[in-house]
N, C-alpha and C positions, 0 to 999 in steps of 0.2 A: 504493500499499500504506499503510495507516494506520500510525502510529507504534507502536501496540499490538501490531500484527501482527509488525512488523520486531523488536520487543523480544522476543516470544515465539520468533520463528525463531532470533535470536542466542542466547537462553537454551539452545534445544535444541542448537544447534551447540556451544555451550561445554560443555554437559553431556556430549554425545557425545564431544568431544575429552577431556574430564576422565576418562571412563570408559576410553577407549583409553589414555590416559596411566597410568591407574592399573593397567590389565592389563599394559602394557609394563613398568611399575616392578616389578610383582610378578614377572613373567617374568624380569627382569634380576636381581632379588635372588635368586630361586630357583636361577638358573643360577650366580650367584657363591657361593652357599652349597655348591652341588654341587662346584664347582671347589676351594674352601678345604677340603672335607671329603674330598678324594681321598687315599687312604692314601699314595700315591707322593709327594704334596707335602708330607705330614706327616713324612716320614722323617727322623728325628733332631731334629724340632721339636716333639714332641708327648709330654708325659709323661702317660700313661694312669693315672687314678686307680683305686685299688682300695679296696674297703669296708673300713674300719677303719684305713686309713692316713692319717694327717694330712699336710697340706702345710705346709712353712716359712711363716712369717708375718712379714713385714717389720715390722708393727706390734708383734708380741711381741718380736721381736729388738731394736726400738728401746727398749721398756720394759726389757729385760734389760741393755741397755748403760747406761740411765739408773740403774737400780737398782745396778749394778755400780759406777758412778762415785760414787754416793751413799754406798756401803759403803766404798770404798776412799779417798775424799775427803769425809767427812762435813763438812756445814756449807757447802761449796762447791757441792755438787750435793744435790738432793732437798730436804728440809725445812730451811729456814734456823734454825728454832728449836731445833735439836738443840744440847745442851751436855753436859758430863761427866755430869751427874746423869741425864740421859735416853738417852744414847749407846747403851747396851746394848739399851734398848727399840726404838730406831729401827732399829739394825742387826739385831735379832732379827726384827722385822716385815718388814724388807726381805729379809732372808735367806730366810725362809719363802715369800715370793711369789716370790723368784729361784729357788728350787729347784723351784717348780711350773712356772715358765715355761721354765726350762732343761730340765727333764724333757721337757716337750711338744715343744720345737724339737730337741733332740737325738733324740727318737723320730722326728720328721719328717724329719731327715737321714738317719737310718738306714733309715727306709722309702724315702725318696727314691732311695737308692743301691742298693736291692735291686730285682733285675729278676725275680724268682721271681713268677709270676702265679698260681701253685697254693697260696700260703700259706694255712694254716687259722688260726682264731682262737687256738690254743695257740701258735703261732709269734709272732703279734703280741703276745700277753700277755707271753711271755718278752722280747721285744724292749723291750716297755715297762718291765719290771723292769731290763733291762740299761740303758735310758736314765736311770731314776731313780738307779742306782748311779753312772753316769758323772757325772750332775749333782752327786751329793753329793760325788764325788772333786774335781770341778772347783772346788766351793765350799771344800774344805779347803786348796786352793792359793791362795786369795785372800790370806792374810797374806804369803805370799812374793812374790806379785805386787805387793802394796803396798811391801814392802821394795825391790824392784828399781825401781818406779816412783818412789820417794823419791830414788833416785840419780839418775834421769832429771831430775827437778825440780832437783835440786841442779846438775847438769851445764848445764841451760839457764839457770839463775840465774847461775852463775859464768861463762858463755860470753856473757852478754849485759849490757854496762855500763848499758844502758837499763832493766833490770829492777830494781824496787825492793823486791820481796819474793817469797817463795814463793807466797803467795796470788795475787800477779798472775800468776804463771807458770802455776799450776794453773787459774785463772779464764779466762785470755786466750789462752795460746799454743797453737796448733794442734797443736804436737808432742805435747803431754801427752794431748790427746784421741785423736790417732791412735795413740800408743803404748799407751795404756789398751786400746782395741780390740784392737790387734795382740797385746798380751801375754795378754789373755784368749784370743783366737782361737788363738794359738800353743799355749796349753795344751790347748786342745780338739783340735787337730791331733795334739798328743802322745798324747792319750787315744784317737785313732782315730775321731773324730767327723767324717763327711763333710758337706760342703757349707756347713753353718752357720758355720764359721770364715771361709770366703771371703766370705760374705755380711757379716759383720761388719766386716772390713777394707775392703770395698768401701763400705760405710756411712761409714766414717771418710774414704775417699778422696773421697767426694761432699761430706763436710762440711769437710775441711781441705785438699784438694788433694795429700795426701800418699798415695802408693800403696805399701803395704807387704803383700807376701804373707805369709799366717799361717805358712807353712812355713819362712820365713827364721829364722835363729838370730842373735840380737842380745844382746850382753853389757850389763853394767850401765853407768851414767854415760854414756848415749847421748843426743844431742840433735841436733836439725835447726833451724838458724837460719832463720827465716821459713817454710821448708817448701814452698812452692807448686811444684809440678812434679817432687818428689822420687820416684824409682821404685826399689823394692828388691825384686829377684826372689826367687823361690821357693827356691833353693838357695843363697842368700847366707849366708855365715858372717861376722859382724861382732864384733870383739873389745870390749874394754872401753875406756871413755874415748874414744869415736870422736865426732867432730863433722862434720855435713854441712852444706852451705849449700843454698839453693834451687836447683832444677833439676838436681840430681845424679841421674845414672842408673847404678844397678848392675845391669846388664843381661846378656843372653846374645846370642852370635853366632847366626848362621843355624843351624837344627836340622840335625844329621846325618840322613841318610835311610837306611832299610833297603832290602833288595834290592827291595821292591815300590814304592819311592819315597814312603813314608810317613814322617813325622817320628819319630825315635826318642825316646820320652819317659822320664822317671823317672831321667835322668842328671844329674850335677852339671854345671851349665853357667853359673853365676854367680860373680862374684868372692868371694874370701876376703880380708877386711880385718883386719889386725892390731890390736894395742892402741895407744892414743895416737895415732891418725891423724886428720888434718884434710883434708877434701876441700871445696874451695871451689866457688862457684857454677857451674853449668852444665857441670861436668866429666862425662865418660861413660867408664865403665869396662865393658868387654865381655869375656865369656867367663870360663872357669875360671882366672883369674890370680890371684896371691897378692901382696897388698900388705903389706910387712913392718911390723913395730912402728915407731912413731915417724916415719912418713912424712908429708909434706905434698904434697898435689896441688893445683895451681893452678886458677884458674878457666879454663873452656873447654878443658881438656886432654882429648884423645882417648887412651885408654889401652887396649892390648890385650896387653900383656906385664908380666911380673912386675916388682916393685920390691923391693930389697933394704932391709933395716932402716935406719932413719935416713936415707932418701934423699929427695930433692924432685924434683918434677916440674912444669916450668912450661909454659905455651902458648907456642909459637915463632911 
């Protein structure tokens, strides 16, 4: 057999194998698509989009956080050219953009939480008006948020001998970034906005390693030294002048179950921390316990019971 004939035969064999391979691939992909589209496999894992209902946007929420930080801490975030002559202009421009983005994302959160598939355009239009009103109300709360964040900056500065200025705290310390997200998200929770606040605090969690649920209630002059690995649960109540160190967990015990064996949700299950409390690194506090004012909890402590005012708890 000549070399040319051998080459032609080999070409036909390879072409046939390629066609069979393509057919097999198409069949495999089609079958996989069918399996992944089965309603049973999608139960609880699929959010069905409805016309007119926007979806939350991580990119838009990132811009909301950046705009909020630039408004709350002008000159440290956003345009560095801002000065007292131009500050009203910069804040005004950012505020207008912030209201538009907030309205859209609040609307997305409201739509995401609604399960009614028979909504008409009138309902959606009313919801958009609600979202715009909620965004405006949220913006009116920014001055108070700044006042509380100022106390957090002060607490971080006073609590760290290595800190040289408030500017260093604002620019570098993860606790301020995490608390900015948290305090904005908490106000949105108070306004009844679903989903969006949780995304905001999870963004801070990814950025800083500090996990604060937006439902927690935290007083003023709050700080976390270093911050990595701190967890603060949804129903925590934290007083004023409280300082945590890295790795602290303010968590819950195992969920109580109902008669059907399902976890009972919506009940207080995280610690209450009084004023002027210090909790050192890697301490774990679980359950609806109360830590009184002026208490000190040492590193690596495991605590599941109340502490009276002014007491200390050390690792044994």
